[in-house]
C-alpha positions, 0 to 999 in steps of 0.5 A, a space after each residue: 769108459 775106460 779105467 782111468 787108473 789102468 790107463 794112468 798106469 800104461 801112460 807112466 809105462 810107456 814113459 818108463 819103457 822110453 827111459 829103458 830103451 834110450 839106456 838099452 840103445 846106448 848099450 848097445 852102442 858100446 858093445 858094437 863099438 867095443 866089437 868094432 875095434 877089435 883087431 883079433 878074432 871077435 868073440 862070439 858070446 859078445 856077438 851073441 850078447 849083441 843079438 840078445 839085446 837087439 831081439 829084446 827090443 825089437 820084440 817090445 818096441 813096436 808094442 810101445 808105440 816105437 813100431 819103426 825103431 822096433 822094425 830097424 832092430 829086428 832087421 839088424 838082428 836078423 843080419 847079425 844072426 845070418 852073419 853068426 850062422 855062417 861060415 864068414 864071421 861079420 868083419 869090424 867094418 860090419 860091424 862099424 856099419 851096424 855101429 852107425 845105423 844104431 846111432 841113428 836109430 837113438 838119435 830118432 828115438 831122442 829126437 821124437 816128441 811124446 805126442 809123435 809117438 803111434 798108439 798101437 792099441 785102440 781103447 778097451 771098456 774095462 769088462 764090468 763085474 755081473 749085472 742082472 740080465 733084463 727080460 721082458 715079457 709080451 702074454 695074456 697075464 697068466 702066462 706072464 705072471 708064470 714065466 716072471 716068477 719062474 725067471 726071477 728065481 734064477 736071478 733075471 729082472 723081469 717085467 710085463 709088457 702091453 702091446 697097448 702102453 708105452 713102456 719107458 724101460 723097453 729099450 734097456 730089455 736084454 731079451 723080450 719073450 713073445 707069446 705069438 699063439 696068444 698074441 696079435 702079430 701085428 701088436 707084438 711086431 710093434 712092440 719089438 720096433 721100441 725095443 731094436 737091440 733086444 733078442 727075440 724069443 718066441 712062444 707057440 703052441 704049434 713045433 712044426 717045421 713051418 711054424 719054426 721058419 716062421 720064426 726066423 723069418 721074423 728075427 727070432 733067436 729062440 723058439 719054444 713050444 707050450 706048456 714052457 720047459 722053463 729050465 730050458 727057456 733059461 737055457 736058451 737065455 743064457 746061451 743067447 745073451 752069453 751070461 757070464 758063469 765063471 771068473 774072467 778069463 786068467 793068463 800067465 805071463 812069463 817074460 823076463 822083459 820087465 815092462 812089457 810084461 807089465 804093459 801085456 797085464 794092463 793091456 788085458 785087464 782094460 779088457 776084463 781078463 785077469 793076468 799074473 805076471 813073473 819074471 822069473 820061470 822058477 817061480 812058474 810052477 808055484 804060481 800055477 797052483 796058486 792062480 790057476 790061469 786058462 792060459 800061459 804066455 811064454 817068453 821064447 828067449 829067457 836067461 836061465 831057462 827058455 821058453 821051450 824048455 819052461 813049457 817041457 817042464 810044466 807039461 811033465 804035470 799031468 794037472 797042465 796038459 790041457 792048458 795051452 802055451 802060447 810062445 811070444 816071441 820076435 822070432 819070425 822065422 817059420 822053422 825056428 817057429 816049428 821047432 818051438 811048437 815042437 817042444 810042448 807048446 800050442 801057439 806063437 805070437 810074434 812081438 811086436 803084437 798090438 794090443 788088439 791082437 794081443 787081447 783077440 789072442 789071449 781072449 780066444 784060447 781062454 775061451 777054448 781052454 775054459 771050454 775044454 775045462 768045463 766040459 772035462 770038469 763041469 756038470 752039464 745040469 748045472 755047470 758046477 764042478 763035478 764030483 772028481 774035481 772037487 777033493 782035488 780043490 779041496 787039496 789045494 785050499 787047504 794047502 793054501 790055508 796052511 801056507 798063510 795061516 788062513 781058514 777055509 771051510 768046506 760046505 755041504 748041502 743037500 735039498 731036503 725032500 728032494 724025492 718028494 719033489 721028484 715024486 709029485 711034480 716029476 724029474 724035469 721040476 727036480 732038475 728045475 730046483 737043482 738049477 735053482 739052488 746052483 744059480 743062488 749058490 753062483 750069485 751069492 757066494 765069491 769069485 773065489 769060491 769054488 761052487 761044485 755038485 756032489 751028486 744028485 741033489 747034493 752041492 759042495 762049497 769050498 771057501 777060502 780066506 773064511 772062518 767057520 762063523 763067517 761061513 755059517 752067516 753066508 749059508 744060513 742067508 742062503 738057506 733063508 733066501 732059497 726057502 722063500 723062492 717060489 719053485 714053479 712046477 705047470 701052474 702050481 708054485 711050492 717052495 723047498 730048503 735045503 740043510 748044510 754042514 760045515 767044516 774047518 781047517 782049523 779043525 781038520 787037515 786033510 781033505 777026505 777028513 774036513 770032507 766027512 766032517 761036513 757030511 756028518 754035520 749036513 745029517 745032523 742037521 737032517 736029523 735035527 729037522 731039516 732046514 738048517 746049518 750045522 757046524 762041524 768040530 773036532 772032538 777038542 772044539 766044543 760045539 757052539 754056533 749051531 744055526 
């Protein structure tokens, strides 16, 4: 269901825009009248002001449902621009004709009832938060129990299927895992008919071409061989179901048109895309630091600093080289678009842009930006932040905590006796345990928290707006949950634990100090017997609250 609050805000914004459009047309009329009465030379600056007013509304009217009016103003803008660029200036009679055309446009607007305004977008449901993905397993009991125990550790909701019994939850399953090597084909095909929307993953004893071809012809989207590599199976599930591992996409909108920018923000919000709006280009650099968007939408024509100029300013900073900069403009001239793109931009969206097109364009470019960032800054095994990016994030959160007078914490986590796990069960099981902990951290920490793999079996979490005691309580609950998880290695099940140390910005004023203090506290937890959380305190602070 579309979020009622967002739709109410969009409706109010459309009404606000109608009032603004009426006022702008009246202003344009006054400017055209003034120019058309000049007996002496026409001031080029006044012509440019008139052109900018036409350009502004030509780019926004269609977005709010006034496509015809927007197109008419676009035609007037192009005519005026061509006249300004020629050797012959517009005559007063030409400007008088423009004045009368603007009068007609205003009359059309005033005579158009609200009900006749065209909705320029389709409805978009609000993206829901993460949910538990349902996996059904159809296999012999021993295989079912093994897979269900393993996948539950990754946060999946799992249930066992029987080919001879009705299962009311079948239709709700996102995926079904079938052991085709041990369940008769007629049985599992009959079961699948009751689950038409579920993705099929087949297990087999035979990894040859013919077995794989047979799976493809039966609609399988995943294929694994016994004994099943559970981490690989989980990665396959995550890929097939496209589970969200990160925050919603984030877009920064830089546009001096307040109503249009807000409309863009609400439209993106309705599609689950988080966005921030700034109407003053000077604020862009600070918001980039605070918001860290996946892409930036920049209006080309802004007073004081054009879009291409802002793009070049942003590109001065190496941190933002990989972020797509997308220009927004009513400019349809290919040559001018190319000139703008040559100045640090990556793409061009022509106003008016429908809501559907805006969402599709932002989603595609943000997805590509996120994929590139992940490839550069994310660990391949866990999807968590790599070591080199962690210190930079700590510095960002440290600066934010100083600016907002709030606390932030750094957590160092190390899996206990990890070498023994590798030696006893093999490195594949060690990787499995690392992914279990990574998944648990992702589930239990907030979206605003940063989680990184520091190296090997070590992890770092950065918790903004969090006191030392709050961090201790959160990490302690995660420690207890992790210690209870069943870790599966073939036919065996075992348990493991972690030790953690926590430092706080209240006690250390630099990133190196925070990391070193958290590391010392973690080492203290190891020395004290492992499977516990210790707090790091500055020399001036009392040592209290260790868990």
